C-alpha positions in Angstrom: 35.4 -22.3 -9.8 38.8 -23.8 -9.0 38.9 -26.6 -6.4 41.5 -28.3 -4.2 45.1 -27.3 -4.6 44.2 -25.0 -7.6 42.0 -22.8 -5.4 43.2 -19.3 -4.4 46.6 -19.4 -6.1 49.4 -17.1 -4.8 49.8 -14.1 -7.1 53.1 -14.3 -9.1 51.6 -13.0 -12.3 51.7 -16.5 -13.8 49.0 -18.9 -12.7 50.8 -21.9 -14.1 53.9 -21.0 -12.3 51.9 -20.5 -9.1 50.5 -24.0 -9.2 53.8 -25.5 -10.2 55.5 -23.8 -7.2 52.7 -24.7 -4.8 52.9 -28.4 -5.8 56.7 -28.4 -5.7 56.7 -27.2 -2.1 53.9 -29.4 -0.8 55.6 -32.5 -2.4 58.4 -31.7 0.0 56.1 -33.1 2.7 55.8 -36.4 0.8 52.4 -36.0 -0.8 51.6 -38.0 -4.0 49.8 -36.6 -7.1 46.8 -38.7 -6.2 46.6 -37.0 -2.7 47.0 -33.6 -4.2 44.3 -34.1 -6.7 41.7 -34.6 -4.0 39.2 -32.1 -2.5 40.9 -30.4 0.5 39.3 -30.1 3.9 41.1 -27.6 6.2 41.1 -28.5 9.9 41.9 -25.8 12.5 44.3 -26.7 15.3 43.5 -24.6 18.4 45.4 -26.7 20.9 47.8 -25.0 23.3 49.6 -25.9 26.5 47.8 -22.9 28.0 44.4 -24.3 27.1 43.3 -27.5 29.0 39.7 -27.0 27.6 41.3 -28.0 24.2 43.5 -30.8 25.6 41.7 -33.4 23.5 42.1 -31.4 20.3 45.0 -33.5 19.0 42.8 -36.6 19.2 39.9 -34.8 17.6 42.2 -33.7 14.7 43.4 -37.3 14.1 39.8 -38.6 14.1 38.6 -35.8 11.8 41.5 -36.5 9.4 40.6 -40.1 9.4 37.0 -39.3 8.5 38.1 -37.0 5.7 40.4 -39.6 4.2 37.8 -42.4 4.5 35.5 -40.2 2.4 38.2 -39.7 -0.2 39.3 -36.1 0.5 42.5 -34.6 1.7 42.8 -33.2 5.2 45.1 -30.2 5.8 45.6 -29.1 9.4 46.4 -25.4 10.1 46.9 -23.5 13.4 45.0 -20.5 14.8 45.4 -18.8 18.1 44.0 -20.5 21.1 42.1 -18.6 23.8 41.5 -20.0 27.3 39.2 -18.2 29.7 41.5 -18.1 32.7 44.8 -17.7 30.9 44.0 -14.7 28.7 45.0 -11.2 29.9 43.2 -8.9 30.4 40.3 -11.1 29.4 39.4 -13.7 26.8 36.8 -11.4 25.3 39.5 -8.9 24.4 40.9 -11.5 22.0 37.7 -13.0 20.5 37.6 -10.6 17.5 41.3 -11.2 16.8 40.7 -14.9 16.7 37.7 -14.4 14.4 39.7 -12.2 12.0 42.7 -14.6 12.0 40.5 -17.7 11.4 38.6 -16.0 8.6 41.7 -14.8 6.8 43.4 -18.2 7.1 40.3 -19.9 5.6 40.4 -17.3 2.7 44.2 -17.4 2.2 44.7 -21.2 2.0 43.3 -23.6 -0.5 40.4 -25.6 1.0 37.0 -26.7 -0.2 35.5 -27.1 3.2 36.7 -26.4 6.7 36.4 -28.0 10.1 36.7 -25.7 13.1 37.5 -27.2 16.5 36.8 -25.0 19.6 35.6 -25.2 23.1 36.5 -22.6 25.8 34.1 -19.7 25.9 35.3 -17.3 23.1 36.6 -19.8 20.6 33.4 -21.2 19.2 31.8 -17.8 18.7 35.0 -16.5 17.1 35.1 -19.4 14.7 31.5 -19.2 13.8 31.9 -15.4 13.2 34.7 -16.3 10.8 32.8 -19.1 9.1 29.8 -16.8 8.5 32.0 -14.2 6.9 34.2 -16.6 4.8 31.1 -18.6 3.9 32.9 -21.8 3.1 31.2 -25.1 3.9 32.0 -25.5 7.6 31.6 -28.2 10.2 32.1 -27.3 13.8 33.5 -29.8 16.4 33.1 -28.6 20.0 35.8 -30.0 22.3 33.1 -31.1 24.7 32.5 -30.7 28.5 34.7 -32.2 31.1 33.4 -34.8 33.5 32.3 -33.9 37.0 34.6 -33.8 40.0 34.0 -34.9 43.6 34.9 -33.6 47.0 33.8 -35.1 50.3 30.9 -36.9 48.7 29.7 -33.8 46.8 29.6 -33.5 43.1 31.6 -30.5 41.8 31.2 -28.5 38.7 33.6 -26.0 37.2 32.9 -23.3 37.5 29.6 -22.8 39.3 30.9 -24.6 42.4 34.3 -22.9 42.1 32.5 -19.6 42.8 30.4 -20.9 45.6 33.3 -22.6 47.4 35.6 -19.6 46.9 32.9 -17.4 48.4 32.8 -19.8 51.3 36.6 -19.6 51.6 36.4 -15.8 51.6 33.8 -15.9 54.3 36.1 -18.1 56.5 34.0 -21.3 56.1 36.7 -23.2 54.2 40.3 -23.1 55.4 43.4 -22.9 53.1 43.9 -26.7 53.1 40.3 -27.5 52.0 40.2 -24.9 49.3 43.5 -26.3 48.0 41.9 -29.8 47.9 39.0 -28.4 46.0 41.4 -26.8 43.5 42.8 -30.2 42.6 39.3 -31.8 42.2 37.3 -29.1 40.5 38.4 -29.8 36.9 39.1 -33.5 36.7 39.6 -33.9 33.0 40.2 -31.9 29.8 37.3 -30.2 28.3 35.1 -27.2 28.9 33.1 -26.4 32.1 30.6 -29.2 32.8 27.8 -26.7 33.8 25.7 -24.5 31.6 28.4 -21.8 31.3 29.3 -20.0 28.1 31.2 -22.9 26.6 28.3 -25.3 27.0 25.8 -22.6 26.0 27.7 -21.9 22.7 28.0 -25.6 21.9 24.2 -26.0 22.3 23.7 -22.9 20.1 26.1 -24.2 17.5 24.2 -27.5 17.3 20.8 -25.7 17.2 22.1 -23.5 14.3 22.8 -26.7 12.4 26.6 -26.0 12.2 27.6 -29.2 14.0 26.4 -32.8 14.0 23.7 -34.0 16.4 24.8 -34.6 20.0 28.0 -32.6 19.4 27.2 -30.2 22.2 27.0 -32.6 25.1 29.3 -35.6 24.6 31.9 -35.4 27.4 35.4 -34.5 26.2 37.1 -37.7 27.4 34.5 -40.1 25.9 35.2 -42.3 22.9 31.9 -41.1 21.5 33.5 -37.6 21.1 36.3 -39.2 18.9 33.7 -41.0 16.8 31.8 -37.7 16.4 35.0 -36.1 15.1 35.5 -38.9 12.6 31.9 -38.5 11.4 32.4 -34.7 11.1 35.4 -35.3 9.0 33.5 -37.6 6.7 30.7 -35.1 6.4 33.1 -32.2 5.7 34.6 -34.2 2.8 31.2 -34.7 1.3 30.5 -31.0 1.6 33.9 -30.2 0.0 32.6 -32.1 -3.1 29.0 -30.9 -3.1 29.9 -27.3 -2.2 27.4 -27.0 0.6 25.5 -26.3 2.7 27.4 -23.1 3.3 26.9 -21.1 6.5 24.8 -18.6 4.5 22.3 -21.3 3.8 22.1 -22.4 7.4 22.3 -19.1 9.3 18.7 -17.9 8.5 16.3 -15.8 10.5 14.5 -19.1 11.6 17.8 -20.6 12.7 18.7 -17.5 14.8 15.2 -17.6 16.4 15.7 -21.3 17.2 19.0 -20.5 18.8 17.4 -17.8 21.0 14.7 -20.3 22.0 17.3 -22.8 23.0 19.4 -20.1 24.8 16.4 -19.4 27.0 15.4 -23.0 27.5 18.8 -24.2 28.6 19.3 -21.5 31.2 22.1 -20.3 29.1 24.9 -17.9 29.7 24.2 -14.2 29.2 27.4 -14.2 27.2 25.6 -16.3 24.6 23.4 -13.3 23.7 26.4 -11.2 22.9 28.0 -13.9 20.8 24.8 -14.8 19.0 24.4 -11.1 18.2 27.9 -10.9 16.8 27.4 -14.0 14.7 24.1 -12.6 13.3 25.8 -9.3 12.4 28.2 -11.3 10.2 25.1 -12.2 8.2 22.4 -10.0 6.7 20.2 -10.8 9.8 20.0 -9.3 13.2 19.1 -10.1 16.8 16.4 -7.9 18.3 16.7 -7.6 22.1 13.0 -6.9 22.6 12.1 -9.9 20.5 14.5 -12.0 22.6 12.9 -10.7 25.7 9.4 -11.7 24.3 10.7 -15.2 23.7 11.9 -15.3 27.3 8.3 -14.8 28.4 7.1 -17.7 26.2 9.9 -20.2 26.5 10.4 -22.0 29.9 13.7 -23.3 31.2 13.5 -27.0 30.6 17.1 -28.2 31.2 17.9 -28.9 34.9 21.5 -27.9 34.9 23.6 -25.7 37.2 23.6 -22.8 37.7 19.8 -22.6 37.1 19.2 -26.2 38.2 21.0 -29.2 39.7 22.6 -31.5 37.0 25.7 -31.3 34.8 26.4 -31.6 31.1 27.1 -35.3 31.1 23.7 -35.9 32.6 22.2 -33.7 29.9 24.0 -35.8 27.3 22.8 -39.1 28.7 19.2 -37.7 28.8 19.2 -37.2 25.0 21.0 -33.8 24.6 19.9 -31.0 22.4 17.8 -33.2 20.0 15.7 -34.3 23.0 15.4 -30.7 24.2 14.2 -29.6 20.8 11.6 -32.4 20.8 10.3 -31.2 24.1 10.2 -27.6 22.9 7.8 -28.7 20.1 6.3 -25.9 18.1 8.6 -23.3 19.6 11.3 -24.7 17.3 11.2 -24.3 13.5 12.1 -27.9 12.4 12.5 -27.0 8.8 15.8 -25.3 9.5 18.7 -27.1 7.8 21.8 -28.7 9.3 25.3 -29.6 8.1 24.2 -33.2 8.4 22.3 -32.7 5.2 18.7 -32.8 6.4 16.7 -30.6 8.7 16.1 -30.3 12.4 13.0 -32.4 11.8 15.3 -35.3 11.0 17.3 -34.6 14.1 14.3 -34.5 16.4 12.8 -37.6 14.9 16.0 -39.5 15.8 16.2 -38.1 19.4 16.6 -40.8 22.0 13.9 -41.3 24.5 15.5 -42.1 27.9 12.9 -43.5 30.4 13.1 -41.9 33.8 15.5 -39.1 33.0 14.6 -35.8 34.7 17.3 -33.5 33.3 15.2 -32.4 30.2 11.8 -31.5 31.4 8.5 -31.5 29.4 7.0 -28.1 28.8 4.2 -28.7 31.3 6.8 -29.3 34.1 9.6 -26.8 33.6 12.5 -25.9 35.9 11.4 -22.3 35.6 8.2 -21.0 34.0 10.0 -18.2 32.1 13.2 -18.3 30.0 16.6 -17.7 31.5 17.1 -14.1 30.6 15.3 -10.8 30.6 16.2 -7.5 28.8 15.9 -4.4 31.0 15.6 -0.9 29.9 15.4 2.4 31.7 17.3 5.6 32.2 20.3 3.6 33.5 20.4 1.4 30.4 18.9 3.3 27.4 20.0 0.6 24.9 19.4 -2.3 27.3 20.9 -4.5 30.0 20.5 -8.2 30.7 19.7 -10.1 33.8 19.8 -13.9 34.1 16.8 -14.2 36.4 16.7 -18.0 36.3 19.9 -17.9 38.4 18.9 -15.0 40.6 17.4 -14.7 44.1 13.6 -14.3 43.6 13.4 -11.9 46.5 15.8 -9.5 44.9 14.2 -9.4 41.4 12.1 -6.4 42.6 14.4 -4.2 44.6 15.3 -0.6 45.4 18.5 0.3 47.2 21.3 2.7 47.8 24.2 2.6 45.3 27.7 1.7 46.4 29.9 2.7 43.5 33.2 1.4 42.3 34.8 3.5 39.6 36.8 0.6 38.1 37.8 -3.0 38.6 41.0 -2.0 40.5 38.9 0.3 42.7 36.6 -2.6 43.4 39.4 -4.9 44.2 41.0 -2.4 46.6 37.9 -1.5 48.5 35.4 -4.4 48.4 36.7 -6.1 51.6 37.6 -2.9 53.4 36.1 -3.2 56.9 35.4 0.5 56.7 33.4 0.3 53.5 30.0 1.9 54.0 27.8 -0.9 52.7 24.8 -2.9 53.9 23.0 -6.0 52.6 20.2 -4.0 50.9 22.6 -1.7 49.0 23.2 -2.1 45.2 26.8 -2.7 44.2 27.7 -0.7 41.0 30.8 -1.3 38.9 31.7 1.3 36.3 34.2 1.3 33.4 34.2 -2.5 32.9 32.7 -2.6 29.4 34.3 -3.2 26.0 36.3 0.0 26.0 36.5 0.8 29.7 38.2 -2.3 31.1 39.2 -3.1 28.3 37.5 -6.1 26.6 34.4 -6.3 28.8 35.7 -8.9 31.3 33.7 -11.2 33.5 33.8 -8.8 36.4 30.1 -8.4 36.6 30.0 -11.1 39.4 31.0 -8.5 42.0 32.1 -10.3 45.1 29.9 -9.8 48.2 31.9 -7.8 50.7 33.4 -10.0 53.4 31.6 -8.0 56.2 28.3 -8.8 54.5 29.2 -12.5 53.8 30.0 -12.8 57.5 26.3 -12.1 58.3 25.2 -15.0 56.2 24.0 -12.9 53.2 24.9 -14.7 49.9 23.4 -12.4 47.3 23.0 -8.7 46.6 21.9 -6.7 43.6 24.9 -6.0 41.4 25.0 -3.8 38.3 27.8 -3.2 35.8 28.7 -2.7 32.1 30.8 -5.9 32.4 29.9 -9.5 31.6 29.4 -12.4 33.9 30.5 -16.0 33.6 27.6 -18.3 32.6 28.5 -20.5 35.5 27.7 -17.8 38.1 24.6 -17.4 40.3 23.3 -14.1 41.6 21.0 -11.1 41.1 23.3 -9.4 38.6 22.4 -6.8 36.0 25.0 -6.9 33.1 25.8 -5.4 29.7 24.5 -2.0 30.7 24.6 -0.1 27.4 26.0 2.3 26.6 29.0 1.5 28.8 30.4 4.1 31.2 33.5 4.7 29.0 31.3 5.4 26.0 29.2 8.1 27.8 26.6 5.9 29.3 24.6 7.0 32.3 26.1 4.2 34.4 29.2 6.4 34.6 27.1 9.1 36.3 26.0 7.1 39.3 27.3 8.2 42.6 27.4 6.4 46.0 24.2 7.2 47.8 22.0 7.4 44.7 18.9 5.3 44.7 18.5 2.5 42.1 15.3 0.6 41.3 15.3 -2.9 39.7 12.0 -4.0 38.4 12.6 -7.3 36.6 8.9 -8.0 36.0 8.5 -4.6 34.4 11.8 -4.9 32.6 13.2 -1.7 34.1 16.4 -0.6 35.7 16.3 3.1 36.7 18.5 5.6 38.5 16.3 7.7 40.8 18.1 11.0 40.1 16.6 14.0 38.5 17.6 14.5 34.8 19.0 18.0 35.5 21.4 16.6 38.1 22.5 13.9 35.6 23.2 16.5 33.0 25.2 18.5 35.5 27.3 15.5 36.2 27.7 14.7 32.5 29.0 18.2 31.8 31.5 18.1 34.6 32.9 14.8 33.3 33.8 16.1 29.9 34.7 14.1 26.8 36.6 10.7 27.2 40.2 10.6 26.2 41.9 7.6 24.6 43.6 5.6 27.4 47.3 4.7 27.5 46.6 1.0 27.0 45.1 1.8 23.6 48.1 3.7 22.1 49.0 1.1 19.4 48.3 -2.1 17.7 45.4 -4.4 18.3 44.5 -2.5 21.5 44.0 0.7 19.6 42.0 -1.1 16.9 39.7 -2.5 19.6 39.3 0.8 21.4 38.5 2.8 18.3 36.2 0.3 16.5 34.6 -2.1 19.0 30.8 -2.0 19.2 28.7 -2.1 22.4 27.2 -5.1 24.0 23.8 -4.7 22.3 25.6 -4.9 19.0 27.7 -8.0 19.9 31.1 -6.3 20.7 32.4 -7.0 17.2 34.3 -4.5 15.2 31.9 -2.3 13.3 33.7 -2.8 10.0 33.2 -6.6 10.2 29.4 -6.4 9.9 27.6 -7.7 6.8 25.0 -5.5 5.1 21.7 -5.9 6.9 18.7 -7.5 5.2 16.3 -4.9 3.7 13.0 -4.4 5.4 
């Protein structure tokens, strides 16, 4: 197989001419023959002025290049799109599959023997790993790392758990305009991803658990010098992999690795988004994520990491307590330690080297967990035939068993227009229902599942209500919120048949979510609705591709044609 600059020659009908022309043009950049004869490590550049989560990427690139060259290989940096959670319209999830496709094709199209992907903000790491799984080139992942904590009036702030709490307080009239403006300037005090166990931190922990990044890569704060040294070490390791040819993602992304990732997802109090992304990654391999098996793990795996929103601490504290290696040590026989890593050994080696930090209380032992059960449960019932998810570790215990009257919003614009209407017919025991917020309906399945509590209810001191939707929720959010209802409303799911005044029963312990309406009445409503028509936003281009081919939440919301052939049996 060809290596280095000779790999994947452009088709001109003459291989010799193709190599001659490639070398002629690259020499225009000042490269020597010695440099061009080395193995090549591609390095993705995902920095953007629109993406403060990736603000340290230029420094990480320089350190990774240094590591590659110290190991005798040739680094070649190439750009991909950059997705930031709060700068992407209509939602970052709308663009995840586009980034995955672009990254995969650039890995395939350009000559490289290994690749380093650098990502942080929520959708970039899953997109890059989906691409890496499909391209199957030796890959090292460098997360950008979490930002450090902020402070306001003696209180530690974390983006974006505290952003939601404080914004709710502002909506309730408890914080005035001047104070919420002060919070705005202190909430995110450095570059990097959210410093709580949101989606970005969740995916960084999953990436490390899958063996795709070096130990401690998930938790080192973005501004720390240790993050730069990790990037250099990752470059060195990628250069070694460029020579040896492995391990490739296909060797690391095994059933045992995916089970480990699910265990860690439950144990860290991880984002519900992590389940969608992990499902999409698995579907790029011959393996699959089984929602019922994930739920069974949730009954066996306790939450051990005391981080917001399920606990009290922040990512930098998790790091200084020993990070993911220490967590896996505490999980013991729940983790398969024979799973491999890009470091060259197995998780057994990683756990053996885990730091023991006397007195730390961020990573709990199994006999003293934060929560006795895992972070998430999978619900089924006539409202969610193919499943829904609730993060019960971040919910109000009193609401986990609840029956209430539905108050329905037909879309996100409808919710925005009516949620704070003083005349809205709503009470604290009602169930807020949002329809048409899924992969096709919104589009892109935005993080709209965290329906705001109506102002008139907030004013009474109520801080949580049961909320149900086919949308997603930020991993940083707290609340009794049922998400990912599948099939979604816009794909004929029964959520679209709910009407204000219907009764809904949530039974978290029994893993049920049910609409208490007779089947005959539901069928009458379904026949009245008629078939769905393609919306105007999906008339052309990528939008049309997404609308016509995106899968549902239980399948990972990838495009169906991107799946790998499943493993037999």
